[in-house]
N, C-alpha and C positions, 0 to 999 in steps of 0.2 A: 032308659031302656036296656043298660047294662046291667041296671039291678033287676029286672024281667028275666033276661038273660042266668045271670046267676042263678036266683032262687030254680027257674024251669030248669037248669041243667042239677041243682044238688038235689028237685025232687024225684028225678028219676034214678040219680045213682043210690037213695035213700029207699027207693022199691027193689033196686038190685041188692043192695047191701042191707036186709031188714035187720034191725037191732034185735039181738037176743039178749036174754040178763047175763048182766056182768059177774064173770069172776073176780074172787079176791087176785088176782093175777092183773084184771083188767084195770081193778081199781089202783092198783100200786104202779103202771103204767101211765093211769089218766094224769098219778100226780107226779112222774117226773115230766111226763107232757107241759103240765103246767107251771113245774120249778123251770123249763127250759124257754118256754115261752116267755116267761116272765124276767129270765136272765136277757133275751134280747128284745126288751121291751118298747124299743125304737125302729123296730124292724122286723117282717115277716124272714126267717131264714131257711130257708130249705133244707140246708146240709143239715142243719141240725134238727129240724126238725123229722130229717130221715133217720137220724141217729136213737129217734124212738120207735119211728114207723117200721124199720127192719127190723127189730128182735119182737116185737110184740105183733106185727105180719106172722117173724115165725110159730107163734107160740098158739096165736090166735086162726092159724088156719082165713086169716084177711076177713072176720067177720065184726072187729069193730074198730078196726086199727082206722080207718077214717073219722071214724067219729071221738076217739080220743082224743086225735090230732086237733080237731074242730072244736071240743070243748076244752081245751086245754089251752088255745088261742085265745076262742073266747073270753075265760074267765082269768087269762094271765094279770098280772097285779102290776100296777103303773096308771100312770093319767091317759087314759088312751078314750076319745070320745066312743059313745056305743055304734054312732054308724062306721065307724072306721074297725070296732071291735067284729061286728056281723061281717063286714065286707071281706075283710082276713080271714074271717071264720069259714066263709063261705069259700073264697079261695083255697084255700085249706084243704077243705075236705074233697070239693072237686077233681083239686089235684092229685092229690093222694087216690081215694076213689077210684078214678079215669085208670089209674096207672095198677092198682090195685085189679080192676076189673082187664085191662088189655095183657095182663101177664096172669090172669089166671088159666089163661090159656097153653101155659108151658105145665110141661110134666116132671121137666127135669129142672131140680132144685139152683143149681149152676145161674142158668138162664130165666128162670122164673126170678131172682131175686137180683141179677145185676142188671135184667133189663127195669125191674123195678123201680132200682136206686136212679139209673139213667133218665127214663122215661117221666119219675115224677118231677125230675131236673128241668126238662126238655118243655113239656108241659106248662111249664109255669111264666111262660113267652106267651104263647095264645091266650091264656088262660090271666095272665096279669094284665094285657093289654084291657079283657074284658072288663076286670074289676078297676082297673085303670091306675094301676100300682103295679104298672112292669119292673123285673129283676131281671138283670143282665148274668147272662153266663159266663164263665171264666173256665177256664182249660183246666188251672188246678182244682174248682173245684167238682169240675168231672170226673178226674182221678180220684178224689177223695170220694167221694160217691162212689164209683165202682169200687174200691178198695176195700170201703165198711160192706159193699153186695156181694162181693167175692166171698168175705169171711161168715157173713151170714147164710149165705148158700152150702159154706163148709160145716158150717153148727145145722143147719138142716139135717146134716146126713148123719150124727150123732144120734144116738136115741136119747142119752140123758144129759144135754150140755152142762157142763158145770159151772157155779159162779162165779170162778175165774175167768172163763172165756166170757162171760156175762157182761162182765165188768169192764170188757175191751170198750163197750160202746157209751161210758159215762165216761171214762180215762178218755175216749176218742174226742167226747165233747169237750172237754178241758183244754185238750192239747188244739181244737178248734178255735174256739175263745180265745186262747195265746196265741194262735195266728192271728185270729182277727187285731188284737190287742199292736200286735208287732207291725201287721200291715196300716192301722191307723197310725199309726207312729211314723212309717215310713211317710207317709202321703204328709201330714203333717210337716214334717223335713224336708221333703218335697216342694211344700207349698210355700213352706217359710224361705228357701232359697231362692224359690223363682220370684216372689218378692224383695227378698236384697238384691236381685238381678236387677229385677222394671226400678226399684229405689234407685241405683247405681248409674243405671242409663239414664235417669231424669235426672240426679245430679253432673252427670256428665254433659248434659244438655243446658242444663242451667248456669252451669262453669263458660260453655261454650256462648251462651246469651249474653253472659255480663263481660266477655271480652272483644265480642263483636259489633253490640247494637252501638257503640260509642263511636264505632268508625264510618258509622251510613253516615251520609252528607243532610239529611235532613231528621225533624224530630219525627215529623208524619213516618218514615221509614222506621226509623227503631221501635218505635211504636206499632206500626204493622207486623215488626217482625216480630215483637215480644209477646202481640196477638197471637200468634200463628203458633210461638213455642207453649205459650199456654196450651193451646188446644193440642200439640201433639205428647207435652209431659203430662199432662189430664187427663185425655183422652174424651174432651167435653168439644162437639163438632160447633159451638158457635159459643164466641168470645166477645163481650164489649165490654169497654176499659169505658170509664166517666167521669167527669172532674165536678167539684162543687163551688161553682162559679157563687158566693155570700154577697159579691156586690150587688149580683142581678136576682140573686136568689133562686137560682134554674141550675139544673142538672145536665151538665155541657157535654156530648157523646164524641170523645176525641179520636178513638179506634175499635177497630172490631176485625174478628177472621169470622171465616163461614159463614155470614149473614148477607144476604145480596144486596147490592148496593143501592137499590129501589126501597129496600125495608129498612137497612141501615139508615136512608135519608126522612123515610118517613118517623123513626125514632130522633132523628137531631132535629127534625120542625117541630115537632110535639115534646120540647122539655119538660118534665115534671118540676116541681119547684122542691128548691133543699130539702124541704121537709119531711117530703115523700118516702126518701130512703130512711128517714131517722127512727118511723115506725115499724120497720125491718128488723132494727136493730137494737132486739128487746133480748134482756137479758136469756129468759125460755127460750132464745135461737142461737143461741149461743154453741160454738164450737170452735176450740182454740181461741181464736184472736176475730174469728169471722163469724158468717150467723148463717144457718143453716132456715129455711120456711120452708116446712112442709106442703102440700099442695093442702089448700081448704082452710089454714090454717087462719090465714088473711086473705080480705080479698082484694084482688088485684084490678084497678081499672085497663080495659082495653085500649086507651090511648095511650098507656104508659109502656104497657108491655109488647111483646111478642112471642107465641105460644107455637114453638116447633115440633112438639110432639101433640098427634090426638092420642082419645083415650084408647085405641083399638090397638094402639103401638106401645103402650106400657106394658111391662114383664108383672105376672103376677105374684111375684117373689114379695114377701114383706120389705124390703130393703130395695125394689124397685126404684128408679128413680120415676117418677109421674108425672105428667105432664105439665101442670103448676108447680112445682116445685122452683125451689129457687135460690141458690148460693149466691152470699154476697162477701168478698175478701175485700174487707176498708184496704184504702190506701193511706197510711199516716203521713204526717210530720214526723221528726224527732223531737218534735214536743207534744206528739201525739195528739196534733190536730188533724182531724179527718180532712183530705183533701180531693178524696174521689173514691172511687171503689170499680171492681171489677166484678162482673157477672157472667156465668157461666149456661150452659144448657145443651140438654141431649148427648149425654156420655155413650160413648163409643157400645161399652162394657154394658149397659144399662140398669146400674146399680148407682143408688145414692153415697154421696164421696163419703172415704174412707179420711181420718183424720190425717194420717200420710199425707194423702191429697189435696186437703186444703193448707198443711203446712209449706207447701212445695209453692202452691201457687202464691200465699202468703211472703214465701223466699222475693218471688217476683214482682210481688206488690213493691215489697223495698226498692227493687232496680228502678221499676217505673216511677217510683217518686225520684230516686236520683239526675233520672233523665228530666221531668219537669222543670225541677229545681235549675237547671241550668239551660233550659229552652227560652228563647227569646218569647217565642208566643206564651207560652203558659206563666211563666214564673210570676207574674203578678199575681195571679189565680191563685197558686202554691204557696207563697211567701206573704204570710197577711197575720194579722193579730189572731191569737186564738178563742175558740169561740166556743161555748159551752155548747154539747151535743144535743142536750135534750131542749133546749130553748129559743139557739141560736144568739143569745146573748154573750156579751165580751163574761171572759173567764174573772173570777176573781183578782189576780195575779195581774190581768192584761189591763181591769179597771185602774187599780192602783196605779200602776205606769204612766193610764194618761190624767189622771188626776194626779200626778208630780209633774207634768211634764202643763198641766195647765197653771200650777201653781209658779211654777217658771215666768210664766208669762206677763203675770201680774194684773191680769183681769178678772173683775168681780165673777162670780162664781157660785152655785149651792150645790150642796152633797144630799141627795134625799135616800134614806135609808128607811126601806120597809119590808116589814114584818106579818108574813101570811097567820091570821088568829084562828088557835085552834088546830092545826094540821097534823097536830099528834093523836088525838080526837077522831080526826076524819080518816086518818090512816087505820085507827085500828077500831074503827065501827064499820066503813067502807070498802077498807081496802087500798093498799098504795097504787092502785090502777088509778082509782078515783082522785088521789093527793096528785099524781101525775096530771091528771088529767087538769086541774085546777091551777096547776104550776103552770103548765101550757097555756091557758086562757088568760092567765095575770100576763107572761111574757107576752100574750099578744096584745093584750091593752096597753102595755108600756110601751111597744113598740107602736102603735096606732094613734096614742097620746104627748109623743114626745116630739120636738122639732127635730128638725135633718141635723142642728148643730148640736143637739144634748145625743148623749151618749148610755146607754142603759147596758146592766149586766146584773148578771148571777150571783149575788155575792156571797152565800151559802147556799145551804140545804133546803131552806125556806123564806131566806132572804136575798131583795134585791137591792140594787142601788141604780140612783139615776145621777149623773150630772148635768147640770143646768148650765150653761154657759151666757157669762152676758146678762145675767139677772139679778135684781135685788134681795130683798128678804121679801117685803111682800108679792113681788112676782112669782118667787119659789113657791110661797105657801099658794097661792091660784092655780097655780100649774097642778100642784100636788093635791089640791082639792080636787081639780078636775079630774085625776086619774084615782083618785078615792072611790068618787064619783063611777066611775066606771067598773071599777073594781067590784060594786056592789049590786050591779047590773048581770052580772056575771050567772046564767041560768045553769044549774046543777043540781045536786039530789041533797045539797046544802046550801043555806044563804051565804056565802063567800064577802068576807073582808080582811082590810091588812091596818095597819097601825103603821106611823109613819113620823119620824126625826127627822131633823133638815139641822143641815151646818152651813154657814155662809162666810165666802171669804172676801173681804178682809176681817169682817167684824167678829169670827168665831176665831180667827188665828191665821197666819200667814205660811205654815205648813200644811201637808194633805194631814199629817199624823194626826193634829190639832182641831181639823175641820170635823174629822172622820168622830172623833171621841164625841165632839159635843154632838152631831147627827145621834151618835150610839147611844148617848145615855137620855137625850129627846127621847128616843125611841123607847127608853126603858119606861120612862116616866108614863108613856103613851098608853103602854102594856098593863102598866100598874094601876091607870088612871079608870079604865075600866075596857081598853080594847077599841076598835075601830073608828082612831081621832088621828092629830095630827098634831103634834109638839115641835116648838122652838123655842130657842132663849133669844 
C-alpha cells in the first residue's frame, strides 16, 4: 500500500513540475547530487541533499531541483538494492518537490528559501513513515538547515553571485560530514563507556556471588541463587543448570530460575540421555568455550526442551534471539571433563549473546563446579574418571590408570586394541562427519557387546581399547570375534571393519606396558595382513 501512495504522490508532483530541457548548469548540479548521495551511501541524509537543492533552486527557479535530487539518489554509487534505491529516490523527490510547491507561494526570497529548508526537514517525518524509512529530526539539524536557507535567500538578492559565495555549499557539505564523523565517534565512546559500566556491574555481581554462595545453608539454595545471578548478569529470563550423570546415562536438572515449577518438574521427570547434549557441542557452534546453536541448525526434541518465545515475539533484526536459539555453557572439571552445563533463554534485550556475555557465564560455571565438588549430594556424580566427550568411553589416560590397577591385582585379563580400517580414506572421500558417525557407532557396538565387568576406551583418534577381566586367551579371542562381527553389521555409506590385536596377562608380561606392546604389535600384523582380522601371539 505504501508503494501505491508513494508512486501516486510522485506522479502528481511530476505533473506540477514538468521537466524541461536541462541546461549545462543542471547537469553540473546533477553530478554534484550524485557525489553527495554516494558519500552518504548508507542512508538518505536530507541535510546534505539540501546543500544541493538550495543552490539549484536558486538558479533554476524550482523547475528541475526535485528531479536532480531524485536522480542523484537513484544513481548513487554503492551496493544498494534496486527496491531501496527506488524507494529513497521517490522519498526525496516527494519531499523536495512538495517543499518547492508550498514555498512557491512566497515572493520574498528570505521567506521562500528559509521556509524551503525548514519544510524539507519537517516533511521527512510523514513521507519517511510512508516509505518505511523514517528519519529523526534534531535541533542542530534545524539550525543547520535554517542557516543555509538564510545564505541562499541572501544570495538570491544578488544579481551575479560569485563562485566564492557558491563554494559555501560544498564547504558546508564538508563541514557537515566532519560533524557527522565527530558525532559518530562520540556515540562510539559513549557506547563503549556504557559497556564498560555494565561489565563492571556484572563483575561486582560475580564477586558478590563468589563471596556469598558458600554461606548458604544448603547446596540447593546456593544453586538457586547462582541461577538467579546468571539471569541478572546476562539478562536472560530463564536459566537451567544441568548435570551429566554418566553412571545412569541421563541428564539431571538440578536448579533453575524464571521457569515455573511445573515446567521444571516436567523437564526433570523426562531427562534426555547424556549423548543428547554432545550433538550440540560441535565445533561449528563454538563461541569461546561455549556453544551457540542458532534456530533451525539442529532438530530439538520437544520432550527434552522448553520454548519460552513464540515466533511473533521474535525481533526482526539479524542478531535477534530466535525462539529455538540455544546457548550451552559447559561446566568442566579441572581436568576438562564435562560434568554439566548451563542453558539460558529469552534475553531481555532480545539479542543473541555477545562474547562478553558468554565469558561472564563461563566464570559462573567455574563457580558452580566448586559448589558441586564440595556438596554431598552431587559430589559422586561430579568427581569421576574422565570420559571422552565424543564417545562417552574412557579416555586414553584413564584407561592406562585402570590397566595399571588391574596388573597389581594379579588376576588374568586381556587387552584388545582395535583400529578402524581406512578411516582416513573415508574422511577424505565422504567428509569428517561420516568418520565421526562411524566412530560413534563403533563405540555403541563396544558398549553393547562387552560385559559389565569390562572397560572400553577411546585409545586414539581411530583406535579403541578393551580391558577384558578374568578371561583366558581363548575367551578373549571369542569376545573380540563377536565384537568384530557386530562392527561389520554397521550400516553406513561404506562397509565398516576393524583390525584388532590382543595382549594377555600374564602370558605376554606382568606389567601393563609389556601387554600393550604385544597387543599393538599383533594389531600391526593384522593391518599388514589385509585388515578386517584379529591377531594374537
